[in-house]
Structures are given as structure tokens and as C-alpha cells.
N, C-alpha and C positions, 0 to 999 in steps of 0.2 A: 573608361574601360578597366584601367588598372585598379582604381578604387573599388569598382564593382567586384572584381575578382578577389581583392583583398577582403572585402566585406563578406563575400560568400565563404572564403576560406576560414575566416574567424568564426563565422556562424556555425560552420560544421565542426570546428574545433571545440566550440562551446558545447554544442549538443553532444559531441563525442565524450568530452570530459564528464558532463553530467550523467551521461548514459553509463560510462564505466564506473564512476564514483558511486552511483546509486546501486549498481550491481554489486559492488563491494559491501555496501550496507545490507543488501538482501542476503548475500552469501553468509555474513555473520548471523543474521537473524535466522536463517534456515538451519543452522547447526543444531539448535535446540530441538525442534520437532523431528529431525532426521535421527538424532542421537537418542531420542526419547525411549524407543523400545529397548535399546542396549542399556541405557541408564536404569530403567525400571528392572531389567533383568540382572543388574549388578547388585549382588546381595550386600556389598559393603555400603551402598548408599541408602537402602531402605525406602526407596521411592515407590509409590503406587499411583494409580490414575487420579485419585483425589489430590494428592500432593503435586502431581504434574499440572493439574488444572489450577492449583494455587500458584504454582510457578508462572504459568501463563498469565494469571490474574495480576501478579506483581509486575510482569512485563507490560501489560496493558496500562497499569497505573503509572509506570514510568513514561509510557508513550503519551498518556493524558497530560501529565505534568509538562512533558517536553513540548507538546503542541501549544499549551497555554503560554509557556515561557518563550519558546523560540519564534513564535509568530511575531511577538513584539520585538525580540532581539533582531530578527531578520530585517525589519524595517529600519533599524538604527545602525546595525553592524554591517549590513550588506551581505549579498548572497555568497560571494566567493569565500570570505573569511569564515562564515558560519558553516559552509559546506566542508571546508578543510578541517575545521574543528570536529565536525560530526564524524568524519572518517577516522581521525586520529583517536578520538575517544572510544569509538566503536571497536577498533582494533585492540586497544588496551583491555577493554572490558571483556572481549571475547576470549583472549588469551587467559585472563585472570579466571574466567569461568572454568576453563579447562583444567586449571590448577586446583580447583576447589573440591570439597567433599561434603561440607556441612550444608544442611537444608537451608538454614538462615542465610548463608553466604550465597547459595544459588539464587535465592529470592532477591537479595540485594543487588547482585551483579546483573541479573536479568532486568531488574528495574533500571539500573544504570545504563545498560546497553540500549534498552528501548527508549530511555530518556534522550540519549544522544542521537539515536537513529531518527527520532522525531524531528530533529533539526533539518533533515535532508529535504523534505518536500517544501517547507517555507523558503529554504535557501534557494532551491531550484526555481520557485515561483518568482522570487526577486530577480534572479539572474535572467530567466526567460523574459520577464517583463521589461528588463532593460535592453535586451538584444532584439526582440521581435515585435513586429506590428500586430495589432489586434486581429486582423484578418487571417493570420497564419497560426494563431494560438492552438486551434483544434488539432491541426496536423503535427505541430511541434510537441504538444502534450501526448498525442498518440504515439509518436516516436519514443519519447522519454518513458512513457508508460510501459512500452515493450521491454525496457530495461528491467523493470521489476519482474515481469513475467518470464522473459528469456533467462534472466539470472536465476530465477526460482527453478526453472527446468534444469539448467546446467548445474546449479548448486546441488539440487537433489541427486542428479546423476553422479556428480563428482564425489559428493560426501557419501552417498550409498556405496560407490565403488571403493572409496578409501576405507569404509567400515568393514569391508571383506577381509582386510589384512591389518588394519590399525585398530587399537582400542578407541573407545568413544572419545577419550580426551584428545586424541590426535586430531580429530576433526576441528576442534576449536583452535588448536595451534596453527593448522594449515590455513584456516579461514582468516585468522588474525594477521598472519604473515602476508597473505595475498592482498588483504585490504591495506596494509601499510605500504606495499609496493604501488598500489593504485593511488594512494595519497601522494606519493612522490611525483607521479605523472601529473596529477591535477595541480599540484603546487606550482609547477613550472609552466603548464599549458593553459590553465583556466584563468580568464580575465574577468574583472567585475562588470565591465560595460564596454561598448564601442569606443567611448572616450579614452579608455585605458590604452588603446592601441592606435589612437589618432584618427578614429572614424567618427562620422556623424551618427547620432542616435536616431532610431526610427521616430517618426513623428508622434507615434502613439506609445512610445516607450514609457514604462512605468517610472513615474517620478519626474519626467521631463516637463519643464514648463510649469506655470502656475496651475493650481487646481481651478476648474471652472467654478463660477459662483454657486452653482447648484451642488457643489461638493464641499461646502464649508464645514461639513461634518468631519472632514479629514484633518482639520487643523489641530486637533488634540486627540490623545488616546481615549479620553473620557467621552468626548462627543462622537468618536468613531464607534465605540462600543454601544453607546446609546442608540445610534443610528442603525447599527446591525440588529440590535435587539428589537427595534420597531419594524424591521423589514419582514414581511411575510415570506418572501423568497428565501431569506437566510434561515428562517425557522424551518421551512420545508426541506431545504437541502441538508440541514443539520439532522432532521429526523430521518431523511433518506440515508445519509451516511452512517447513522447509528445502526440501522438495520443492515445495510450493505457490508459494514465492517464485521458484523457477526457472521454473515455468510462467508466472507473471506477468511474468517478465523477457522473455518472448517479445515483449511490446509494445515493448521497446527496440530489438529487431532488426526489427520488422515493417515500418517504412518502407523499410529496406534490402531486405527480402524482396520487397516490392511493386515497388520500383524495378528490381531486377535480374531477378527471375523473370518479371514481367509487363510489363516494358519501360515503366514509367511515369516521368515526370519527378518531380522532388523534391516539387513542390506536389501533384500528383495522387497520389503515393504517400502523402503525409500525409493526404489526404482518404480514401483507401481504408483506411488504417490505423485510422481512427476507428470502423470496424466492431467492433473488439475492445472498446474502452471503452463503446460503445453497448450491446452485449450485457451487459456488466458492470453498467452503470447500471440496466437494466431488471430484472435478477435481484436485485440487492441492494435495489432499491426496495421490494420486497415480502418479501425474505428475512428481515429482522429480525422483522417481525410474525409471519410463519409460524414462525420458529424458536422464538419464545416459546410458541407454541400446540402444538408437537409434543412428544410424549413421547420418551423416550430411544430406543426401538426404531424409532419413526417417523423420527427424525433420522438414524439410521444408514442407513435405506433410502433416504431422499431424497438424502443426501450421496453415498452410494455410486453412485446412479443419475447424479447430476450429474458426478461425477469420471470415471465410465466414459464418459459422453458427451464429456467433454473429450478423453480419449484417442482416441476415435473421430474427433473433429473434426480432430485433428492427423494422424491416419492418412489422412484424406481429402486433406489437403495433400500428404502424402508420396506418395500414389498418383496424384496429379493428372496428372503427366506421362504416365503410362501410358494415360490416357484419350484422349490426342491430340485434345483439343478445340481449337476455334478460340480465338484470343487473347481475344476479348471474353467468350466462354463460360467459359474457364478463369479469367479474372479474377472473373467473377460467382460461380463456385463457391468461389474462394478467399476472397472477401469474406464469403460466407455461412458458410463454415467458421470463419473467425476470429470472426465474430459469435457463433456457437454456442459456440466455445471460451471466449470472454470471459463469455458468459452462464452457462456451466456451472461455471467455476472460481472466480468471484469470491465468491459467498456462502460457499463453503467456506474461502476464504482470509481473509475479513474477520471473519465473525461468531462462529464458535466460539471462536477465540483471544481476541477482544476481550471477550466475555461471561465467559469463564473467568478472564481476568486480573483483572477487577474483582471477580467473586464470590469467587474463591479467594484472590487476593492481598490484598484489602481495603486496609488502610493501606499495604501494600507492592505495590499494583497497578502502580505505575510501574516498580519493579524487575522484576517478573514479565513485564510486557509488553515491557520492554526486552530481557530475556534471550531471550524467545521470538523476537522479531524479529531479534535478533542471530544466532540460528542460521540464519535465512533469508538474511540478508545475508552472513554468513560463507561460506555455500555459494555464493552468487552471486559473491562476490569471486574464487573459484576458477573457477567455471563460465564467467563472461563472457569472460575472455581466452582460455580454451580453445575456447569456442564461436566467437569471432571468428577464431581461427587455423584452426579446423576448416573454417569456411565459406570462408575465403581459399584453403585448400589443396585441399579436396575438394568444395566446393559446398554447396548447401542440403539435399540428401537425408540425409546423415549427421546433420546437426543436427536435422532433423525426426524422424528415427528415435530419436535420443537423447531428444527431448522426449516422444515416445510412452512411452518407458520411465519417464521422470520422472513422467508423468501416472499411470501404474499404481502407482508407489510412493506417490504422494499418496493414491490410493484405499485402499491397504493401511493406511497409517499413520493416516489420519484416521478411517476406520471403526473401527480398533482403539481409538483415543482415545475416540470416542463410545460404543463398546460397553462400555468398561471401567466396571464397577460400575453399569451401567444408564444411562449418559449423564449429562447435567447437570440431572437433575430436582430436585436439592436440594443443600443445602450440608453436611448432616451427614456425608456420605460423605468429605468432605475432612478431617475431624478424626480419622479412624480411624487 
């Protein structure tokens, strides 16, 4: 009984540290889009929407490099040490961004910030794989995923509130300081695995025991990459995440959209933009538990319905000018549509990929989750600068129309992934 209580306490401590730590990473990431309207309005900087899109593109390039790098590093260094490194580096890069003024330095520091943030998800995959058995992965990832969404909501509200009386640079200093405080908490409380505190590892813990003979592909990095490249499921989830990441990138442009289309100041645009992560938080809050309980066919149906709804929500934003509503009513419709969009797209983005990476990748889960995420950020690296230039040259309707198309691609790719071989109902299918 005592061992059971100790195990439960350490499990909750682990989840709490990962939850809090990833919230710090998201807080730092959120500073750039929330500060964007004020930065563009600052005549000393000379930023416009095209250069802001380029700034986001450099961030996506950093994330891409980080996913490729830290997926491998996570498997060798371990989840805890990599997670602490990500927090420390992100805090430093965020403060340095607030001290900068040159465009080139903005690009470089956003690259560096997103490079280190990319270590967070592989580090968490390794830690979760070490602490929890396979049958609980969906609900654990569901809980952890709410950290990203809850912290996006709170970060948007906090930073928008600070922007009412602080200059835009102050947002970066506050975010960096808070993340450093979180780093100290995680340094003392987060442990690598149950063995670190004298507990037995779960039977299915990542890396525990020898690899089954059907998983000889995990013996070396080269054989692992070759096996993943041959897997149709890996290819499908990579295509899915590529499209889903572009949908999620709408959040980076959302404060600018609210500011320009609905005539809000920078702080009010930040508050309005919190509708997206609020919807995301509510959906992933229950999404993990529901995901564990659904069969393959049911998962396909639920995910297809959610992604169809996300396309419809962007379609509402696209058609909003045609309704010729009063300004307040149009803003209300836009806020509701972005809430629905965030609600619909987030479970599809976070949960299937995360569960698949740990179940299928096992001791190579860090590499797998890094490769999948790299596909998303690689696409975003190209998309963000093009989107910024498109908005600068032609306005918001072409951008929103493109986002509708991306939403439909997500629907096709992810339902194909979940449909293949009956969904994720077991592990035997992956050895075929």
C-alpha cells in the first residue's frame, strides 16, 4: 500500500513538472505573436506583416532543426536533462529577444528560441514512456496537452494585460523570468524514471527490458530511420502533422488578424485571440480519456467530424465580410469561430501523434516524435513567410482560403492514418 501511494505521488509529481515546464515554454513562445501588433506599430523597428511572416519562418526553421536534433538527443541524454536544458535555453533566448532591435537579430533569436523549445516534446515523450504503461498513454498525453492549451490561454491573457501598461519589450522580460522560476522547480522535483526514486518501472515502460525480436530495427539509428521510412503509418502521420501544424500556426497570425480586420488595439487583440487556445484547452482536456476508450472505427469518425468542423470554422471567417455585420457583431462571430477552430483541431494535432510515437517508437520514441514534428515545422518554415507576404500584398481573404484548403488536407491524411489497419487498437500490427 505504501509503495502504491508513493508511486502515485511520484507519477503526479512527474505530470505536474512536465505540465508546468511546458507551460513555461509556451509562455515564451506566445510573446512573439502577442507582441506582434505593438512591434509592427513601433516605428523604430520597421517591421511589417511580410517581415513578421519571415520572423515566424525562421522560428519554424529552428523548430525543424530542433526536432531532428533533439529526437536523437532525447534517446541518449534522457528526458529530464533535456527538459531542463530546454527551459534554461528558452528563458535566455526570450530575454535576449526583448533586448534586441535589429531584424537579423530577431530572426536569429527566434530561431534559437524555437530550436530549444523543440526539445520539450521529445523530452516529455521519453519521461512519460519511462513512467507510465501503454494503456494510460492517451489520458496522460491528454493531460499534458492541456498544458500547451491552458498556458496559451493564460499567456495570452497575461501578456495582453501586461501590454496595457508595459512596452512590448517588457513581455519578453516577464516571460523569461517566469520560465527561469519554473526551471528551478523542475530541477528539484522532476525525476528521470521510477528507478530514480526506488520504484519499479511499469512493465511497458520505454526502454525497459530487451527489444522483442520483431524490433531489431531499433538496434541502431540507421536501421531505425530506415524502418520508419518504410512504414506507411509513419508517412501518413507525417503528412497529417504537416497539415495540422499549419492549422495551428493560425494562432501566430491571430492577434494581427484581430487587430487589422476588427480594428482592435494590440492588447484587445491579444485578449480576443485567447479564444483559440481556450477552445483547444477544453477539447484536449477530455480528448485523451476519450481517445483511450474509442475503437479504431470510432476514432476515425470522431476525428473526421472534428476536422470537418475546423474547415467550416475558417470558412465562417472567410465569409464574414459578406454578411456585412456591425463591428461588434462581426467581432463576436470571429471570436466564436476561432474558439470552434481551436476546439476542433487540437485533439487531432496532439493526441494521435503522441500516442503513436510512444507505442510504436518504444525506445526510439524520441527519434520518431522528432521526425513527425519536423515534418510539421518544415512545412511551416515555408508557409509562414509566404503567408505573411500574401497577407501584406492581398489581405486576409486569400490567407483564410488557403487555410480552408489545409484543413481539408488534414481531414484526408489523418483519417487515412487512423483507418489504416483498423486504427491504433493494438501493437501487433506494427510488427507486420
